[in-house]
C-alpha positions in Angstrom: 28.9 94.8 -75.6 27.9 97.0 -72.6 27.9 100.5 -74.0 27.8 101.9 -70.4 31.3 100.6 -69.5 33.8 103.4 -69.0 36.7 103.3 -71.5 39.3 102.4 -69.0 37.3 99.5 -67.6 36.4 98.2 -71.1 40.1 98.2 -72.0 40.9 96.3 -68.8 38.2 93.7 -69.3 39.3 93.2 -72.9 42.8 92.5 -71.7 41.5 89.8 -69.4 39.3 88.3 -72.0 42.1 88.2 -74.6 44.5 86.5 -72.2 42.1 83.7 -71.3 41.1 83.3 -74.9 44.7 82.4 -75.7 45.1 79.9 -72.9 44.6 76.2 -73.6 45.5 75.0 -70.1 47.1 76.1 -66.9 48.4 74.7 -63.6 49.5 76.2 -60.3 48.8 76.3 -56.5 45.9 77.8 -54.7 45.0 79.0 -51.2 41.3 79.0 -50.5 39.4 80.7 -47.7 35.7 79.9 -47.1 33.7 82.2 -44.9 30.3 81.2 -43.7 28.0 83.8 -42.1 27.3 81.6 -39.1 30.9 80.7 -38.5 33.3 83.2 -36.8 36.5 81.7 -38.4 37.3 81.2 -42.1 38.3 77.7 -43.2 41.6 77.7 -45.1 42.7 75.1 -47.6 45.8 74.8 -49.8 46.5 72.6 -52.8 47.2 72.4 -56.5 44.9 73.2 -59.4 44.8 72.2 -63.1 42.6 73.6 -65.9 42.2 72.5 -69.5 39.8 73.7 -72.1 37.0 73.1 -72.5 35.7 73.0 -69.0 38.0 70.6 -67.3 39.2 71.1 -63.7 41.1 69.3 -61.1 41.6 70.6 -57.5 44.0 68.5 -55.3 43.6 69.7 -51.7 46.6 69.0 -49.4 45.4 70.8 -46.2 43.5 70.7 -43.9 42.3 67.4 -45.3 43.5 65.7 -48.5 40.8 65.4 -51.1 40.5 65.5 -54.9 37.9 67.2 -57.0 37.8 66.4 -60.7 35.3 68.1 -63.1 34.9 66.7 -66.7 32.2 65.8 -69.1 29.4 67.2 -67.0 30.3 65.4 -63.9 32.1 66.2 -60.6 34.0 63.5 -58.6 34.9 64.4 -55.0 37.3 61.9 -53.4 38.2 62.0 -49.7 40.9 59.4 -49.0 40.2 59.2 -45.3 36.6 58.1 -46.0 37.6 55.9 -49.0 34.6 57.3 -50.7 33.9 59.2 -53.9 30.8 61.4 -54.4 29.7 61.7 -58.0 27.3 64.4 -59.1 26.3 66.4 -62.2 28.2 69.6 -62.8 27.6 72.2 -65.5 31.0 73.3 -66.7 29.2 76.4 -68.2 28.3 77.6 -64.7 28.9 81.2 -65.0 31.2 81.7 -62.1 33.8 79.4 -63.8 33.3 80.1 -67.5 35.9 82.9 -67.8 38.6 80.4 -66.5 37.5 77.4 -68.5 37.2 79.1 -71.8 33.4 78.8 -72.1 32.4 82.3 -71.3 32.6 86.0 -72.1 32.9 88.5 -69.3 30.8 91.2 -70.9 28.2 88.8 -72.1 27.8 87.0 -68.8 28.2 89.8 -66.2 27.5 93.4 -65.4 31.0 94.7 -64.6 32.3 97.6 -62.4 35.5 98.6 -60.7 35.7 97.2 -57.1 37.7 97.6 -53.9 38.9 101.2 -54.0 39.9 100.6 -50.4 42.3 97.7 -51.1 45.2 97.3 -48.8 48.2 99.5 -49.2 50.8 97.7 -51.3 48.3 95.4 -53.0 49.4 95.5 -56.6 46.2 94.0 -58.0 43.2 95.8 -59.5 39.7 94.5 -58.7 36.6 94.3 -60.7 33.1 93.2 -59.6 31.0 90.9 -61.7 27.3 90.6 -61.1 25.6 87.7 -63.1 23.2 88.7 -65.8 21.4 85.3 -65.4 18.6 85.7 -62.8 18.9 82.0 -62.0 22.6 82.1 -61.0 23.4 80.5 -57.7 25.6 83.3 -56.5 25.2 87.1 -56.1 28.6 88.4 -57.3 32.2 87.6 -58.1 35.3 89.8 -57.4 38.4 89.3 -59.5 41.8 90.5 -58.4 43.9 91.0 -61.6 47.6 91.8 -62.3 47.3 95.0 -64.3 50.5 94.3 -66.2 49.6 90.8 -67.4 45.8 90.7 -67.0 46.3 87.5 -65.2 43.5 86.7 -62.7 45.2 86.0 -59.3 42.2 86.2 -56.9 38.6 85.1 -57.3 36.0 85.7 -54.6 32.5 84.3 -55.1 29.7 85.4 -52.8 26.6 83.2 -52.7 23.0 84.2 -52.3 23.3 83.8 -48.5 26.4 86.1 -48.2 28.9 83.2 -47.7 32.2 83.8 -49.6 34.8 81.5 -51.1 38.1 83.3 -51.9 40.9 81.7 -54.0 44.3 83.1 -54.4 46.3 81.5 -57.3 50.1 81.2 -57.1 52.9 79.9 -59.4 50.6 79.7 -62.4 51.9 78.3 -65.7 49.9 78.8 -68.9 49.9 76.3 -71.8 52.1 73.9 -69.8 50.8 70.8 -71.6 48.6 69.6 -68.8 48.0 65.9 -69.2 44.3 65.1 -70.1 44.6 62.0 -67.9 44.5 64.2 -64.9 40.8 64.8 -65.6 39.8 61.1 -65.6 38.9 59.8 -62.1 40.4 56.2 -61.9 40.8 55.5 -58.1 39.1 52.4 -56.7 36.9 53.2 -53.6 34.9 51.1 -51.3 32.1 53.6 -51.4 30.5 55.5 -54.3 27.6 57.9 -53.7 25.7 59.5 -56.5 23.9 62.8 -56.0 21.6 64.7 -58.3 
């Protein structure tokens, strides 16, 4: 444990950790905004998300272009119906930016933690914490979490990569331990093109 954490922050982080330790699966909707340093406008996507311990994820994008991303057993499948193609690549479910969601991580062990966004918008009910990875080999520089202070539910994640690009995801309509079907994390579609990447 990080002895330098203020007592109020430690209690808040403990509440988040305990909540996610109790969750077996969850499902809901998401709104994603990706901002690239070289692009003036953020790209917005909307869809449905499913998680199941340990380390399984499915992202069904509805807009701006339908696509499916399935993560399971160390692989990621990305299917774009318009291209009739699936791209398959290795994926480490223990990647530290996802571990607190998928039940494989520990916030204090994996991150240096501080309060964030004291200038949040008026009326924003969330409290924010900043997470800086302890792993020097991480592929991102920081994560911000927006958390409901009453339930310790993470409702916003914002990952900043090493180049300053950000991906922000807002979760909506989340349901814990909803009995998500394990079959959702098995990619079974027939495609005319399969591409394998390292």
